[in-house]
Every structure is written in C-alpha cells, then in structure tokens.
KOLVOLO-611681 format. One record per residue (C-alpha): x, y, z. Coordinates in steps of 0.2 Angstrom, whole numbers, padded with zeros to 4 digits, always signed. Layout:
BEGIN
XYZ ...
***
This chain:
BEGIN
-1237-0581+0742 -1242-0586+0759 -1241-0606+0758 -1228-0609+0746 -1210-0607+0748 -1203-0593+0738 -1193-0583+0749 -1174-0586+0749 -1165-0587+0766 -1150-0591+0774 -1148-0603+0789 -1136-0601+0803 -1126-0617+0797 -1125-0609+0780 -1138-0618+0771 -1149-0608+0759 -1166-0614+0756 -1184-0607+0751 -1197-0604+0764 -1214-0599+0766 -1219-0583+0775 -1225-0592+0790 -1209-0602+0792 -1197-0587+0799 -1197-0594+0815 -1193-0613+0809 -1181-0620+0820 -1176-0604+0829 -1169-0613+0844 -1157-0626+0833 -1153-0618+0817 -1163-0601+0815 -1164-0591+0799 -1151-0577+0799 -1155-0567+0783 -1163-0566+0769 -1155-0571+0753 -1162-0565+0738 -1152-0564+0721 -1151-0544+0722 -1149-0532+0736 -1163-0523+0732 -1174-0538+0732 -1166-0542+0752 -1173-0523+0754 -1190-0527+0748 -1193-0544+0756 -1190-0538+0773 -1201-0524+0772 -1215-0537+0765 -1212-0549+0780 -1212-0533+0791 -1228-0528+0785 -1236-0545+0784 -1232-0547+0803 -1238-0529+0808 -1254-0531+0798 -1260-0549+0803 -1251-0547+0822 -1249-0531+0827 -1245-0530+0845 -1258-0519+0854 -1245-0513+0867 -1228-0513+0874 -1233-0529+0884 -1239-0539+0870 -1224-0532+0860 -1210-0540+0873 -1221-0556+0874 -1216-0562+0856 -1199-0553+0856 -1194-0566+0871 -1205-0578+0868 -1207-0579+0846 -1222-0587+0839 -1222-0605+0833 -1223-0608+0816 -1240-0615+0818 -1246-0598+0826 -1240-0587+0811 -1248-0600+0798 -1264-0598+0806 -1262-0579+0807 -1256-0577+0789 -1271-0588+0783 -1282-0576+0788 -1277-0563+0773 -1272-0577+0761 -1285-0571+0749 -1276-0556+0746 -1258-0565+0742 -1261-0575+0727 -1249-0569+0712 -1260-0577+0698 -1279-0583+0695 -1295-0574+0690 -1298-0564+0705 -1288-0553+0714 -1270-0554+0713 -1255-0547+0724 -1250-0530+0720 -1259-0530+0703 -1275-0520+0696 -1291-0527+0702 -1296-0523+0683 -1290-0534+0668 -1289-0518+0658 -1280-0517+0640 -1264-0507+0643 -1246-0505+0635 -1238-0520+0635 -1220-0521+0643 -1206-0533+0643 -1205-0541+0662 -1186-0533+0663 -1195-0516+0664 -1200-0521+0683 -1182-0521+0688 -1177-0502+0691 -1161-0500+0681 -1167-0509+0665 -1166-0498+0649 -1184-0493+0644 -1192-0491+0628 -1185-0474+0625 -1167-0480+0628 -1170-0494+0617 -1177-0484+0604 -1162-0472+0606 -1149-0488+0605 -1141-0479+0620 -1143-0496+0632 -1122-0495+0632 -1121-0503+0649 -1136-0512+0655 -1141-0521+0639 -1157-0526+0633 -1164-0543+0632 -1152-0548+0645 -1168-0552+0657 -1181-0559+0645 -1191-0571+0659 -1194-0572+0677 -1199-0585+0688 -1214-0582+0701 -1203-0579+0716 -1193-0565+0706 -1209-0558+0697 -1218-0556+0714 -1203-0547+0722 -1198-0536+0707 -1218-0531+0707 -1217-0528+0724 -1201-0518+0725 -1207-0507+0709 -1223-0502+0720 -1212-0499+0735 -1200-0488+0725 -1209-0482+0709 -1200-0466+0703 -1209-0453+0691 -1212-0463+0675 -1221-0451+0663 -1238-0444+0662 -1250-0452+0674 -1238-0465+0681 -1238-0462+0699 -1223-0462+0711 -1223-0474+0727 -1231-0468+0742 -1214-0461+0749 -1208-0455+0733 -1197-0463+0721 -1182-0473+0730 -1187-0468+0747 -1174-0471+0761 -1178-0486+0774 -1170-0490+0791 -1172-0506+0801 -1163-0512+0817 -1154-0527+0815 -1157-0543+0826 -1147-0557+0828 -1159-0568+0818 -1172-0564+0804 -1187-0564+0818 -1178-0552+0828 -1176-0540+0814 -1194-0540+0808 -1201-0539+0826 -1189-0525+0831 -1197-0515+0819 -1216-0519+0822 -1223-0505+0831 -1239-0506+0844 -1255-0505+0837 -1259-0489+0847 -1245-0479+0836 -1256-0480+0819 -1272-0469+0827 -1261-0453+0825 -1257-0459+0807 -1272-0461+0798 -1291-0467+0799 -1289-0484+0810 -1308-0488+0809 -1307-0492+0790 -1303-0510+0793 -1309-0517+0778 -1296-0528+0769 -1298-0516+0753 -1292-0503+0763 -1276-0511+0768 -1273-0521+0752 -1279-0509+0738 -1279-0523+0723 -1293-0530+0732 -1305-0518+0725 -1306-0508+0711 -1291-0495+0709 -1293-0476+0715 -1288-0469+0700 -1281-0451+0697 -1286-0444+0681 -1289-0427+0689 -1284-0417+0704 -1294-0421+0719 -1292-0439+0716 -1277-0440+0729 -1278-0455+0743 -1272-0448+0759 -1271-0457+0776 -1288-0452+0780 -1295-0460+0764 -1290-0477+0770 -1281-0487+0782 -1264-0481+0788 -1256-0499+0785 -1259-0498+0768 -1242-0489+0770 -1234-0506+0768 -1244-0510+0753 -1244-0495+0743 -1247-0498+0725 -1244-0481+0714 -1244-0492+0698 -1258-0501+0688 -1251-0517+0682 -1256-0533+0677 -1243-0549+0676 -1248-0560+0659 -1250-0578+0664 -1257-0581+0647 -1238-0587+0639 -1232-0594+0654 -1215-0603+0649 -1202-0616+0656 -1185-0613+0657 -1171-0604+0668 -1175-0590+0677 -1164-0573+0670 -1164-0566+0688 -1160-0581+0700 -1156-0593+0688 -1167-0608+0694 -1176-0620+0683 -1195-0616+0683 -1210-0621+0675 -1218-0604+0678 -1207-0591+0670 -1216-0573+0666 -1211-0563+0651 -1223-0548+0650 -1235-0537+0659 -1248-0524+0654 -1248-0507+0662 -1259-0492+0661 -1257-0474+0669 -1267-0464+0681 -1264-0477+0697 -1267-0472+0717 -1260-0454+0720 -1253-0455+0736 -1254-0437+0744 -1257-0429+0761 -1243-0432+0773 -1240-0449+0772 -1229-0454+0788 -1221-0471+0783 -1214-0480+0800 -1199-0486+0792 -1193-0470+0784 -1183-0455+0792 -1193-0439+0786 -1189-0421+0785 -1202-0408+0791 -1206-0393+0779 -1220-0382+0783 -1227-0394+0795 -1228-0408+0783 -1215-0423+0784 -1208-0429+0768 -1199-0446+0768 -1180-0443+0764 -1171-0452+0749 -1153-0457+0747 -1142-0446+0737 -1125-0447+0729 -1111-0453+0740 -1119-0465+0749 -1125-0467+0766 -1112-0464+0779 -1111-0456+0797 -1113-0439+0788 -1131-0443+0790 -1132-0448+0808 -1141-0432+0812 -1158-0435+0807 -1155-0452+0803 -1151-0460+0821 -1155-0444+0830 -1166-0429+0828 -1158-0414+0820 -1170-0399+0825 -1161-0387+0815 -1164-0393+0799 -1182-0402+0803 -1175-0421+0800 -1181-0435+0811 -1177-0453+0812 -1191-0467+0808 -1204-0470+0820 -1199-0487+0822 -1181-0483+0827 -1188-0469+0838 -1198-0483+0847 -1184-0495+0847 -1173-0482+0855 -1185-0480+0869 -1182-0497+0875 -1165-0501+0869 -1157-0501+0886 -1170-0514+0892 -1168-0526+0878 -1149-0527+0879 -1150-0533+0896 -1159-0548+0892 -1150-0564+0888 -1146-0569+0868 -1154-0554+0863 -1141-0544+0855 -1122-0553+0851 -1115-0536+0849 -1122-0518+0849 -1138-0516+0840 -1135-0511+0822 -1146-0499+0809 -1147-0506+0792 -1151-0491+0779 -1154-0493+0761 -1163-0486+0747 -1162-0481+0729 -1153-0464+0722 -1165-0458+0709 -1161-0444+0696 -1178-0441+0690 -1183-0458+0683 -1165-0464+0681 -1157-0476+0694 -1139-0470+0699 -1136-0481+0713 -1143-0494+0726 -1135-0488+0742 -1134-0498+0757 -1126-0496+0775 -1125-0504+0792 -1122-0493+0807 -1118-0497+0825 -1133-0489+0838 -1123-0486+0854 -1132-0492+0871 -1133-0474+0876 -1140-0472+0897 -1155-0462+0898 -1146-0448+0911 -1133-0444+0897 -1143-0446+0881 -1147-0427+0880 -1127-0423+0881 -1123-0437+0872 -1133-0431+0857 -1127-0413+0858 -1108-0419+0857 -1111-0431+0841 -1120-0416+0834 -1105-0406+0835 -1094-0420+0830 -1104-0422+0812 -1105-0402+0810 -1087-0402+0811 -1083-0415+0801 -1095-0406+0786 -1083-0390+0789 -1068-0399+0787 -1075-0409+0773 -1080-0392+0764 -1063-0385+0767 -1054-0401+0760 -1064-0399+0742 -1061-0380+0741 -1043-0381+0745 -1041-0393+0731 -1051-0384+0718 -1040-0369+0724 -1024-0379+0722 -1030-0386+0703 -1039-0372+0695 -1036-0355+0691 -1053-0349+0694 -1060-0358+0711 -1076-0354+0705 -1075-0367+0690 -1090-0380+0689 -1088-0399+0689 -1092-0413+0701 -1080-0414+0715 -1093-0425+0725 -1080-0440+0725 -1069-0430+0736 -1082-0428+0748 -1086-0447+0747 -1068-0451+0750 -1068-0440+0766 -1083-0447+0773 -1079-0464+0770 -1060-0463+0777 -1065-0454+0792 -1080-0465+0798 -1070-0478+0808 -1063-0464+0819 -1080-0457+0820 -1088-0474+0829 -1072-0475+0840 -1074-0458+0846 -1093-0461+0850 -1089-0477+0860 -1076-0467+0870 -1089-0452+0874 -1102-0463+0883 -1089-0469+0898 -1082-0451+0899 -1101-0443+0900 -1105-0456+0913 -1091-0451+0924 -1094-0433+0921 -1076-0431+0914 -1071-0416+0901 -1072-0423+0884 -1063-0407+0878 -1048-0419+0873 -1058-0431+0864 -1066-0415+0853 -1048-0410+0850 -1041-0428+0845 -1057-0430+0833 -1052-0412+0825 -1033-0419+0822 -1040-0435+0815 -1051-0426+0803 -1036-0414+0798 -1025-0429+0795 -1037-0438+0782 -1040-0420+0774 -1022-0417+0771 -1019-0435+0765 -1033-0430+0753 -1027-0414+0747 -1010-0421+0744 -1017-0435+0733 -1031-0425+0723 -1019-0409+0722 -1004-0420+0714 -0993-0409+0725 -0979-0422+0722 -0981-0420+0703 -0973-0402+0701 -0973-0403+0682 -0992-0403+0681 -0996-0392+0695 -0992-0373+0699 -0981-0376+0714 -0985-0360+0722 -1005-0361+0721 -1003-0379+0728 -0993-0372+0743 -1004-0358+0746 -1019-0369+0748 -1011-0382+0757 -1007-0368+0770 -1024-0362+0769 -1032-0379+0773 -1021-0380+0788 -1027-0364+0793 -1044-0367+0789 -1044-0385+0797 -1034-0377+0815 -1041-0384+0831 -1038-0367+0838 -1049-0359+0825 -1066-0347+0832 -1076-0356+0820 -1070-0374+0824 -1071-0370+0842 -1088-0363+0842 -1094-0379+0833 -1087-0390+0845 -1093-0380+0860 -1074-0376+0865 -1068-0359+0875 -1058-0349+0863 -1040-0351+0862 -1028-0340+0872 -1020-0327+0860 
***
C-alpha cells in the first residue's frame, strides 16, 4: 500500500489516475493533484484521513517553524518515499505476517461477504428477513484490492454498534470530520497536520513502538471483560488515526479475476469474503481526535456525529467557532489553522479564494446508515482585533435563525392540525429553512467584517438578517400549510397561524431583539 499505485486522484488538467501515497506532490508545480477521485464519497473521506494520518505519523513537524517550511516548500516525492518506507511493513494488505487494519491472528470466525464492509449494505438479518428492498443483496460480490483496502479502513474509522462485542470506532459510529481545504491535495493534507508538541496532552507520547501506533502489528488488545479498554495512555495518541475496533481478516485464499463491483476496474486480485470475530479493541477514556469537533460533557470530550438534516450553518457554532453555552468545540486541527490563517492568506499562491472547511460523516441510527452527509463552508479571514466581536455577532445570527426556524415549523403544524401536539417528523421543514437561508447567512458574514473593522453600527445588518429569515419563513409557511388550497384546509386556522408567525418573527419582538443584542423597540 506504500509502493503500489492504488489511490484514485484528479489532476489539474482533468486527468484521472492512480498514484502511490508518496506521489502526492508529483508534478506539483506543473500539473498538481487537486483532489481524490474514489468511486464513492465516503471512500474520499477515508482516503484523505489515511493520507493525513500517514503524513502526520511519519513526518510530524516539531514546531510551527517546521510546519511552515513544508507548507511553503513541499517535500519532493523522493523525500516522501523515503519517509513512508520506514513504516511500509505495516501497510501490506495481504501476506503471511501483519496485514493492514487486520487482526494479528489468523483466527476462525464468522465468514461474511465482502459487501458487508460497505456501511449501507444489508446484513445477514436483513437478508434473512427478506427486507433488502432498496439496497439489494449480491450487488457487490467482489472488490479489487484498492476498494477492499479503502472499505476496510472506512469501516474501522466509522464502525457503528454491531452486536455483542463488535466495537464501535475510536470516535464512535460515524464521527463528524472537519478538514481545511487547500488549493491542491498536498495543501489539504498539510493544513490538517499539527505540530508534534500538541500530542503531548493527548496521550502517552513515550510509547513510540510501531505496535502502539499501528495496532495490527501485535496481538489485539481484546475486550472480553470490563477493565480491558484501551485509553490514550495505554498506547501512542497517534493511534487515533489508525484505530482498529473490529477484528477482521480478508480472505485471500480464493482470489478471483474479473471486474470490481465498486469501481468497475478489471483486476486479477478480487476479494469476495472476510472473516470476523467480536471483542476487538474497545476504545475508551476520552480520546480527542484532532480532526473531529467535540462536545464537552462532565469534563469529558465526546466526538460529534452528523444528525438528520445535513450539515449547514446551523452547526456553525461548535463546528467553526467555540460554543461555550453548549460546550461544543471545533477540531484541534481547525483551531490551529485559524490561529495562523491571516498569516497564511498573505502568502502567494496559497488560497485562490477564502479558505474552506470540508465537513463530512455518516448519520447512523444505531447500526443502520441513514445518510452520508458532506458540506463545504467558507472560512472568513477575520482580523484578530475584531474576532471576539465577530464571533459574538455570528452567534447571535445563528440563534436568531434557530428561533425563526422553530416558529416556522410550529406555525405550519398549527395551520395543518387541530392538535398542535401531534407527533410526526417535520424535520424536512427545518432542513428547507436552513438550506434556503444559508446563502444569505454567508453574505451577511462577509459584510460584518469590514463593518466591525470600521467600528460601524451593525444594527442595520442584524435587522436585514431578521427580514431575510422572515421572508423565507413565510414562503415556507405558504408552501407547506397549503394556504392557497382553501378546499383542503381550514382558512381561519391558516390565517391565525400566519398572523402568529409574523408576530413571532417580528424584528421588534422582545425575544428577537434580546437575541440579537439590540435595544428594546420604542412603544
């Protein structure tokens, strides 16, 4: 996996090809690699974390000076090849000795079809109950080595609850990941690499043996009983990039030739089955993954996970900036980037536009995949002298949107149903509201910065924001309350609900003005 070409990428000229990991800076000055090009979006999410983890593990900068050196003068492919060669023994997918992301022991376990490595595919119980209505069995029967390796890494990164003793991933099932995007693949990788000194407070950095970073290099720390958990003090903290909660062995005894059912390539090395066993590594004890935002609960940091409705600016607080009220914090990698963002944007050929944040992850309902979400958000260049004021205003804008979004859903229910406490999933209204108001949110944020720099009063911008939200709110009310179809609704209920909506959303309302930090309106 270090020396073979197996990672699909896109170059600047539009060419799509496979590269070996050490080729990520190949043709950087003439035809750089722009992005990953895996056959599935979740594979792209896993592969970028694979590359970040590989670089962080083998080339971790000692301090900010070293970090800046490789950012402005990226390493040659020969330097990367030499650095990665030092861990190449841990990156063999098959063989008689240690195999990447697979159990150290060749055990006898439960045999599964290889498609079970894909999160969304039906399991044995679903197939036994004949309920695989949408995602059909046998649509993926064989995978090439490239897709097998990625799927294996993907499930170890995102493993949900899987029955007795089948452990969840180090960050729990389907963690949320946030990455700063650069102009090319190398920049994206390096912008999310942190300095070595940061790991000292994340675990026991003295445990430098290769097996303490890559857990498949020794017998698995199994977890049949309580007290057999693995904490950041039991291993090196960099194992966060290489967590291996599931005991899996790919079966290479019956390798086939043909076409991969995932990427469609012709291969003479196709995997059809794997063997699994329960009670793998049980990660506990406050792991703080540097690529995930966290929530603070009883002084313990817990990784955040996507929820129904997607990733929009409703998650800005705690995702992009701290949210002390809810105890939510951005990822450590993002915090480190923001601390040097203004210096980096001054450099030539670094950002062709404002930096962006790539956010992605699975939304799980226990062990069932509901959705794969990903989103790209702008990271505005905020001067240090106004950052505190800027973040305070942004918090006010998001909380105002929360109020008006809630008002919208409540008044639509009021218009449609006699009993306003009726149960039912109305989250689609929330999703529409946040999606439809997102462009305006970013426009307002872009206007706030120069206003704060010039010490201007931004009350007018806040009022404009309320009016923009209210306009979308009323539009959604008219659409979902069926107010234009008087034959199927109660006109009086609709009229009262619409009147209430306008009153609740009024820019002169006490709650609205308190949330926005505006003075009380004159009677």
